[in-house]
C-alpha positions in Angstrom: -44.7 -87.7 22.3 -46.8 -90.8 22.7 -49.0 -91.7 19.8 -52.4 -91.8 21.2 -54.5 -92.6 18.2 -54.7 -96.2 18.7 -55.6 -96.0 22.3 -58.0 -93.1 22.9 -61.7 -93.5 23.5 -64.1 -92.5 20.3 -66.1 -89.5 20.4 -69.2 -91.9 20.7 -67.4 -93.7 24.1 -66.5 -90.3 25.6 -70.4 -89.3 25.1 -71.2 -92.6 26.6 -69.4 -91.8 29.5 -70.6 -88.3 30.0 -74.3 -89.7 29.8 -73.5 -92.1 32.9 -73.3 -88.9 35.3 -76.5 -87.3 34.3 -79.1 -87.6 36.9 -82.8 -89.0 36.4 -85.1 -86.4 35.3 -82.3 -83.4 35.0 -82.7 -80.6 32.6 -79.9 -80.8 30.4 -78.9 -78.7 27.6 -76.5 -80.0 25.0 -74.0 -77.9 22.8 -74.1 -78.3 19.2 -71.9 -80.8 17.6 -70.1 -83.4 19.5 -72.2 -82.9 22.9 -75.2 -83.8 20.8 -74.3 -87.4 21.0 -74.9 -87.6 24.5 -78.6 -87.9 24.5 -78.0 -91.3 22.4 -76.9 -92.8 25.5 -79.1 -92.5 28.5 -78.5 -95.2 31.1 -81.4 -97.9 31.5 -83.9 -96.7 34.1 -82.8 -92.7 33.8 -84.0 -90.2 31.6 -83.1 -86.7 31.2 -85.2 -83.9 29.7 -83.4 -82.0 27.0 -83.9 -78.6 26.5 -82.9 -77.1 23.1 -82.0 -73.3 22.4 -84.7 -72.8 19.6 -87.2 -73.7 21.8 -88.1 -77.4 22.5 -87.9 -79.3 26.1 -88.0 -83.1 26.4 -87.4 -84.1 23.0 -86.5 -87.4 22.0 -84.4 -89.9 20.0 -83.0 -89.0 16.5 -85.7 -90.6 14.0 -84.7 -93.2 11.2 -83.1 -91.9 8.3 -85.8 -91.2 6.0 -88.4 -90.7 8.6 -87.3 -87.2 9.5 -89.4 -84.4 10.0 -87.6 -81.2 9.3 -90.1 -78.9 11.4 -89.0 -80.7 14.4 -85.2 -79.9 14.8 -82.7 -78.9 17.9 -80.3 -75.9 17.8 -78.0 -77.9 15.6 -80.8 -78.5 13.0 -80.5 -82.2 13.7 -83.9 -83.8 13.2 -85.5 -84.8 16.4 -88.6 -86.9 17.7 -91.5 -86.1 20.2 -91.8 -87.9 23.7 -95.5 -87.5 25.1 -95.5 -83.9 27.0 -92.9 -82.4 24.9 -93.1 -78.3 24.8 -92.5 -76.0 22.5 -91.9 -72.2 23.1 -90.7 -68.8 21.7 -86.7 -68.5 21.3 -86.5 -65.9 24.2 -88.3 -68.0 26.5 -86.0 -70.5 26.0 -82.9 -68.4 27.3 -85.0 -67.4 29.9 -85.0 -70.4 31.0 -81.3 -70.8 30.6 -80.8 -67.3 32.2 -83.1 -68.0 34.8 -81.0 -71.3 36.3 -83.6 -74.0 35.5 -81.3 -76.2 33.8 -79.1 -78.8 35.7 -76.5 -79.6 33.4 -75.0 -78.3 30.3 -72.6 -80.3 28.6 -70.3 -78.1 26.0 -67.2 -79.1 23.5 -64.1 -77.3 24.3 -61.0 -75.8 22.6 -59.3 -75.4 26.1 -60.3 -75.5 29.5 -58.0 -74.1 32.1 -57.0 -75.8 35.7 -59.3 -73.2 37.2 -62.4 -74.0 35.1 -62.1 -71.5 32.3 -63.3 -72.5 29.2 -62.8 -71.2 25.6 -65.2 -72.8 23.0 -66.3 -70.1 21.0 -63.4 -68.6 18.7 -59.6 -69.9 17.9 -58.8 -66.1 18.3 -57.8 -63.7 15.8 -59.0 -65.1 12.0 -61.4 -67.6 13.9 -64.7 -67.8 12.8 -66.7 -67.0 16.1 -69.7 -68.9 17.1 -70.6 -68.5 20.4 -74.2 -69.3 20.3 -75.8 -69.5 23.8 -72.7 -70.7 25.3 -71.9 -67.7 27.5 -75.3 -68.1 28.9 -75.2 -71.7 29.6 -72.0 -71.4 31.5 -73.3 -68.5 33.7 -76.7 -70.0 34.5 -76.7 -74.0 34.5 -76.2 -75.6 37.7 -73.3 -77.9 36.4 -71.3 -77.3 33.6 -69.0 -80.3 32.1 -67.2 -80.7 29.1 -66.4 -83.4 26.2 -63.5 -83.2 24.4 -60.5 -85.0 22.7 -57.7 -84.7 25.3 -55.1 -83.2 22.7 -55.5 -80.7 19.5 -54.9 -82.4 15.9 -51.3 -81.2 16.5 -50.9 -83.1 19.6 -51.6 -79.8 22.1 -53.1 -80.1 25.2 -56.6 -78.8 25.3 -56.4 -79.0 29.4 -54.0 -76.1 30.4 -52.6 -74.1 33.0 -54.3 -70.4 31.4 -56.5 -70.3 28.3 -55.0 -68.2 25.4 -57.9 -68.3 23.3 -61.2 -66.1 23.9 -62.9 -67.2 27.0 -66.6 -67.9 27.2 -66.5 -68.3 30.8 -64.4 -68.0 33.9 -64.3 -70.5 36.8 -67.2 -72.5 35.2 -66.7 -75.9 34.2 -66.3 -78.7 37.1 -65.7 -82.0 34.9 -64.4 -82.7 31.9 -64.6 -86.1 30.1 -61.7 -86.6 27.6 -60.7 -89.1 25.2 -58.0 -90.5 27.9 -59.5 -89.4 31.2 -62.4 -88.1 33.7 -60.8 -85.1 35.5 -62.8 -82.9 38.0 -61.8 -79.6 38.4 -61.4 -78.3 42.1 -59.2 -76.0 44.6 -56.1 -77.7 43.7 -56.7 -77.7 39.6 -57.1 -80.8 37.6 -57.9 -84.0 39.7 -57.7 -86.9 37.8 -60.6 -89.5 38.8 -60.4 -92.1 36.0 -58.2 -92.7 33.1 -57.8 -95.7 30.2 -55.7 -98.5 30.9 -53.6 -98.0 27.9 -52.0 -95.0 29.2 -49.6 -94.5 32.1 -49.7 -91.5 34.6 -47.0 -90.3 33.2 -47.7 -90.2 29.4 -51.2 -88.7 30.7 -49.3 -85.9 32.3 -47.3 -85.3 29.3 -50.2 -84.8 27.4 -51.9 -82.1 29.9 -50.8 -78.9 30.2 -50.9 -78.3 33.7 -50.5 -80.9 36.7 -52.7 -83.6 37.1 -53.6 -84.5 40.9 -54.9 -87.5 42.5 -57.2 -87.4 45.5 -58.4 -90.8 46.1 -58.4 -94.0 44.5 -57.8 -94.0 40.5 -60.4 -95.6 38.7 -60.4 -97.1 35.0 -62.1 -95.3 32.6 -63.8 -98.3 30.5 -66.9 -97.7 27.8 -68.4 -100.0 25.6 -66.1 -101.5 23.2 -68.7 -101.8 20.6 -68.5 -97.6 20.4 -65.3 -97.5 19.5 
């Protein structure tokens, strides 16, 4: 199997690429952990309105180290700053926003994504530590669900698979995957490859993917700022 250690995108590069597709003014929820990085890379001239499950809407950038106000945190307990017009509300109201379909985009991490759009991201199965949070609500209610993830696990197994073997978060919910090697849409045909890094061949990429990759139109190069590597 090909060693992708030296060629794959960094987490920051994956987050940067995902941020480029967020529409100006979109209401966006970012999953705890890796997906939170997306907020750092808003394109010039665009500004998403970020929602966090613990009851904040339209928070700003992370504060400089040493200037945190620990009364101001997101759902992942990361320090945030406030934008003019930032709103605070009850946790139940936050979930009412989610369940009411008021979010345009949710960007989540994943253990597995199936070619049908099924998502497993809350438990690795028997013996795993369950941590579903609000993910099940988000995948059923946000208008668009995207995933950012490494293309393979730490042992080299595909995370993009024919059928998920881990407990599901949602069925048929994911529409786009931003991985460390490619950008892939999920359509009726299954995984449709839109972009890949130049350093990997199509055959090698397929060997690291657990279901067929389809082409539909021109294949673009997945290029991200090198300083984020």
